C-alpha positions as CSV (number, residue, x, y, z in Angstrom):
1,X,-10.3,18.4,23.5
2,X,-6.3,17.9,24.3
3,X,-4.8,17.9,21.1
4,X,-1.5,17.3,22.8
5,X,-3.3,13.8,23.6
6,X,-4.6,13.4,20.2
7,X,-1.3,13.8,18.7
8,X,-0.1,11.3,20.9
9,X,-3.1,8.8,20.3
10,X,-2.8,8.8,16.7
11,X,1.7,8.4,17.0
12,X,0.2,4.8,18.5
13,X,-2.2,4.3,15.9
14,X,0.3,5.4,13.1
15,X,2.6,2.6,15.1
16,X,0.4,-0.1,16.0
17,X,-1.3,-0.1,12.6
18,X,1.3,-0.5,10.5
19,X,2.6,-3.3,8.1
20,X,0.9,-6.3,10.1
21,X,-2.4,-4.8,8.8
22,X,-1.3,-4.8,5.9
23,X,-3.6,-8.0,4.8
24,X,-6.9,-6.2,5.4
25,X,-6.3,-3.6,2.7
26,X,-5.6,-3.8,-1.4
27,X,-1.7,-2.3,-0.9
28,X,-0.5,-5.9,0.0
29,X,-1.4,-6.7,-3.5
30,X,0.0,-3.6,-4.9
31,X,3.4,-5.0,-2.7
32,X,3.6,-8.2,-4.1
33,X,6.0,-7.0,-7.3
34,X,9.1,-6.6,-6.9
35,X,10.0,-3.9,-9.9
36,X,8.2,-0.6,-9.2
37,X,7.5,-0.4,-12.8
38,X,5.1,-3.1,-12.0
39,X,4.1,-2.0,-8.6
40,X,3.3,1.7,-9.9
41,X,0.5,0.1,-13.1
42,X,-0.4,-2.5,-10.5
43,X,-0.9,0.1,-7.8
44,X,-3.0,2.9,-10.4
45,X,-5.1,-0.3,-11.0
46,X,-6.0,-1.2,-7.4
47,X,-6.6,2.4,-6.0
48,X,-8.9,2.7,-9.5
49,X,-11.4,-0.1,-8.3
50,X,-10.8,1.0,-4.3
51,X,-15.0,0.8,-4.2
52,X,-17.0,-1.2,-1.3
53,X,-15.2,-3.9,0.7
54,X,-11.7,-4.1,0.9
55,X,-12.1,-8.5,0.8
56,X,-14.2,-7.8,-2.7
57,X,-11.6,-4.6,-3.6
58,X,-8.6,-7.4,-3.3
59,X,-10.7,-10.0,-5.2
60,X,-11.4,-7.6,-8.0
61,X,-7.9,-6.7,-8.4
62,X,-6.3,-9.7,-8.3
63,X,-8.3,-11.2,-10.9
64,X,-7.4,-8.2,-13.4
65,X,-4.5,-8.7,-12.3
66,X,-4.0,-11.9,-13.5
67,X,-5.1,-11.8,-16.8
68,X,-2.4,-9.4,-17.0
69,X,0.4,-12.1,-16.9
70,X,3.4,-11.2,-14.5
71,X,4.5,-8.1,-15.3
72,X,1.5,-5.5,-15.5
73,X,3.4,-2.9,-16.8
74,X,4.9,-5.0,-19.8
75,X,1.3,-6.3,-20.4
76,X,0.1,-2.2,-20.4
77,X,3.0,-1.3,-22.7
78,X,2.3,-3.7,-25.3
79,X,-1.3,-2.9,-25.5
80,X,-3.2,-3.4,-28.2
81,X,-6.8,-2.8,-28.7
82,X,-7.4,-5.1,-31.0
83,X,-5.5,-8.4,-29.9
84,X,-6.1,-7.6,-26.4
85,X,-9.4,-6.2,-26.4
86,X,-11.3,-9.3,-25.2
87,X,-8.7,-10.7,-22.2
88,X,-10.9,-8.9,-19.6
89,X,-13.7,-10.6,-21.2
90,X,-16.4,-10.8,-18.4
91,X,-14.9,-9.2,-16.2
92,X,-17.6,-6.6,-13.5
93,X,-16.9,-5.5,-10.6
94,X,-19.5,-2.2,-9.3
95,X,-20.3,-0.4,-12.0
96,X,-17.5,-1.3,-14.2
97,X,-17.4,-3.1,-17.3
98,X,-14.5,-4.8,-19.4
99,X,-14.8,-2.0,-21.6
100,X,-13.9,0.4,-19.2
101,X,-11.5,-1.6,-17.7
102,X,-10.0,-2.0,-21.5
103,X,-10.2,2.2,-21.8
104,X,-8.4,2.2,-18.3
105,X,-4.9,0.2,-19.8
106,X,-5.8,2.0,-22.7
107,X,-4.9,5.2,-21.2
108,X,-2.5,3.6,-19.5
109,X,-0.4,2.7,-22.2
110,X,-0.7,6.2,-23.5
111,X,1.0,7.4,-20.4
112,X,3.6,5.3,-20.3
113,X,4.5,5.3,-24.3
114,X,3.7,9.2,-24.0
115,X,6.7,9.5,-20.9
116,X,7.7,6.7,-19.6
117,X,5.7,6.2,-16.5
118,X,2.7,7.4,-14.8
119,X,5.0,9.0,-12.7
120,X,6.6,11.4,-15.8
121,X,3.2,11.6,-17.1
122,X,1.6,13.6,-13.3
123,X,5.1,15.3,-13.0
124,X,4.8,17.6,-16.0
125,X,1.8,19.2,-15.0
126,X,3.3,18.8,-10.9
127,X,4.2,22.3,-9.3
128,X,6.0,21.8,-6.1
129,X,5.2,25.4,-5.2
130,X,1.3,24.5,-4.8
131,X,0.3,24.5,-1.1
132,X,-1.5,21.2,-1.5
133,X,-1.5,18.3,-4.5
134,X,-4.9,19.4,-5.9
135,X,-4.5,21.7,-8.6
136,X,-1.7,19.1,-9.9
137,X,-4.0,16.5,-9.6
138,X,-6.5,17.8,-11.4
139,X,-3.6,19.2,-14.1
140,X,-2.9,15.1,-14.2
141,X,-6.7,14.6,-14.8
142,X,-7.2,17.7,-17.2
143,X,-4.4,15.2,-19.1
144,X,-6.0,11.9,-18.7
145,X,-8.9,13.5,-20.5
146,X,-7.2,14.3,-23.3
147,X,-6.3,11.2,-24.0
148,X,-7.5,9.0,-27.2
149,X,-11.0,6.6,-26.1
150,X,-11.2,5.0,-29.2
151,X,-11.9,2.2,-30.1
152,X,-13.8,1.4,-27.0
153,X,-15.5,5.1,-26.2
154,X,-16.0,7.3,-29.5
155,X,-15.9,9.8,-26.3
156,X,-15.5,9.9,-22.6
157,X,-19.1,9.2,-20.9
158,X,-21.1,10.8,-18.8
159,X,-18.9,12.7,-16.0
160,X,-19.7,9.6,-13.0
161,X,-20.5,7.2,-15.3
162,X,-18.4,4.1,-16.5
163,X,-14.5,4.9,-17.1
164,X,-15.6,8.4,-16.1
165,X,-16.1,7.6,-12.8
166,X,-11.6,7.0,-12.4
167,X,-11.5,10.5,-13.8
168,X,-12.6,13.0,-10.6
169,X,-11.1,16.2,-10.0
170,X,-11.0,18.1,-7.0
171,X,-11.9,21.1,-9.6
172,X,-15.3,20.0,-9.2
173,X,-15.0,19.1,-5.4
174,X,-14.9,16.3,-5.2
175,X,-13.0,14.2,-3.0
176,X,-11.0,12.0,-4.7
177,X,-11.0,9.4,-2.2
178,X,-9.3,6.8,-5.4
179,X,-6.3,9.4,-6.4
180,X,-5.7,10.4,-3.2
181,X,-4.9,6.8,-1.9
182,X,-2.9,6.1,-4.9
183,X,-0.9,9.1,-4.5
184,X,-0.1,8.2,-1.1
185,X,0.9,5.0,-2.4
186,X,3.5,6.2,-4.8
187,X,4.7,9.1,-3.0
188,X,4.7,8.1,0.6
189,X,8.2,5.8,2.2
190,X,7.7,4.3,5.4
191,X,7.8,0.6,5.4
192,X,3.9,0.4,3.7
193,X,4.1,3.2,1.3
194,X,6.1,2.4,-1.6
195,X,7.5,6.0,-2.2
196,X,8.4,6.0,-5.6
197,X,7.5,9.2,-6.4
198,X,10.1,11.2,-3.9
199,X,9.7,14.1,-6.4
200,X,6.4,14.9,-4.7
201,X,6.2,16.3,-1.3
202,X,4.3,14.1,1.4
203,X,3.1,17.6,2.8
204,X,1.0,18.3,-0.3
205,X,-0.6,15.2,0.1
206,X,-4.3,15.5,0.9
207,X,-6.0,12.5,3.0
208,X,-8.3,9.5,0.9
209,X,-11.3,10.6,1.8
210,X,-13.4,7.0,2.4
211,X,-16.6,6.5,5.0
212,X,-14.2,6.1,7.6
213,X,-12.3,8.6,7.4
214,X,-15.4,11.1,7.4
215,X,-17.3,9.5,10.1
216,X,-14.3,9.6,12.3
217,X,-13.1,13.0,11.3
218,X,-16.3,14.3,12.1
219,X,-16.0,12.3,15.0
220,X,-13.0,13.2,16.5
221,X,-13.5,17.1,15.4
222,X,-11.2,16.9,12.5
223,X,-14.2,18.7,10.4
224,X,-16.5,20.3,10.8
225,X,-18.4,19.5,7.3
226,X,-21.2,17.3,6.8
227,X,-20.8,16.0,2.7
228,X,-17.4,14.2,2.3
229,X,-15.6,16.0,-0.6
230,X,-13.2,18.3,-1.6
231,X,-13.4,20.8,1.4
232,X,-13.9,17.9,4.1
233,X,-10.8,15.8,2.7
234,X,-8.9,19.2,2.6
235,X,-10.3,20.5,6.4
236,X,-9.6,16.8,7.7
237,X,-5.9,17.0,6.4
238,X,-5.6,20.6,7.4
239,X,-6.1,19.0,11.1
240,X,-3.8,16.7,10.9
241,X,-1.4,18.9,9.0
242,X,-1.0,20.1,13.0
243,X,0.0,16.9,14.1
244,X,2.8,16.6,11.3
245,X,2.6,19.2,8.9
246,X,5.6,17.4,6.7
247,X,3.3,14.0,6.1
248,X,-0.2,15.3,7.1
249,X,-1.4,11.5,6.0
250,X,0.8,9.4,7.3
251,X,-1.9,8.7,9.9
252,X,-4.6,7.6,7.1
253,X,-4.1,3.7,7.3
254,X,-4.6,3.6,10.7
255,X,-7.7,5.7,10.7
256,X,-9.3,3.1,8.2
257,X,-8.1,0.2,10.1
258,X,-10.1,1.7,13.3
259,X,-13.1,2.0,10.8
260,X,-12.8,-1.2,9.2
261,X,-12.0,-3.3,12.0
262,X,-15.2,-2.0,14.2
263,X,-13.6,0.2,16.9
264,X,-15.6,2.8,15.4
265,X,-18.8,1.3,14.5
266,X,-21.3,3.4,11.9
267,X,-24.3,3.7,14.4
268,X,-22.4,4.6,18.1
269,X,-23.4,2.7,21.1
270,X,-21.4,2.2,24.4
271,X,-20.8,-1.5,24.6
272,X,-18.5,-0.6,21.6
273,X,-18.0,3.3,21.9
274,X,-15.8,3.1,25.1
275,X,-13.4,0.6,23.9
276,X,-12.3,2.8,20.7
277,X,-8.6,4.0,21.1
278,X,-10.0,7.2,19.9
279,X,-12.8,7.2,22.4
280,X,-12.5,10.2,24.8
281,X,-11.7,12.7,21.8
282,X,-15.1,11.4,20.4
283,X,-18.3,14.2,20.1
């Protein structure tokens, strides 16, 4: 594989699959807000619900944010478990129910009441000296686990179920797709991602490992791993870092579009694959 040719191809994809394709991503909903405080809250919620097809995610995120009024930040800041516990009555998305959403909002309320913002809550465990964002993300997750769960849960549900499904931790081997997606939106700044957290270096970010990134990563030899976990996310990011050491995750949005728009289908076939922009690099 000619790494120089792959870099040029990735740069072209990055240039072509950009803001014009925002409608295919839940980030579009986050960008509807002008206040950075609202964008941060909406971004955390949108990333937390980023499971399944993009259109289904956007529908669920839109429905949830609509119930929060014109300012997600103000709703979260003023959130009262007794007064607002029925706000999300009937909400269902995948395996999340209204009780899970209430706990998510309750966690966010505690974060911003304690530190003023999600960013400040994250930064209390952030280390710019770490080679990647993994240790800081793990400390962030553990800090959230230390927040109150009552009155919505007497204690945290078992790992991987209900509200606990949001608290994926690289220390446990999870690919942490949704948390890494949220961090990409908050840290990177290029007209697509928001760049609200300049204190965090884009060079530390790890790629959000969804099914498209895992599939394409294997096919174009960004990874040799078979299991979509934290090690695979690290390996793909390490490969991309060769092309842009300061901003390796810049290619994430474009590579996702290649998968989402079926240029790189789940099952390889000559008719589709020959027109894929990554065809010459594919296994």
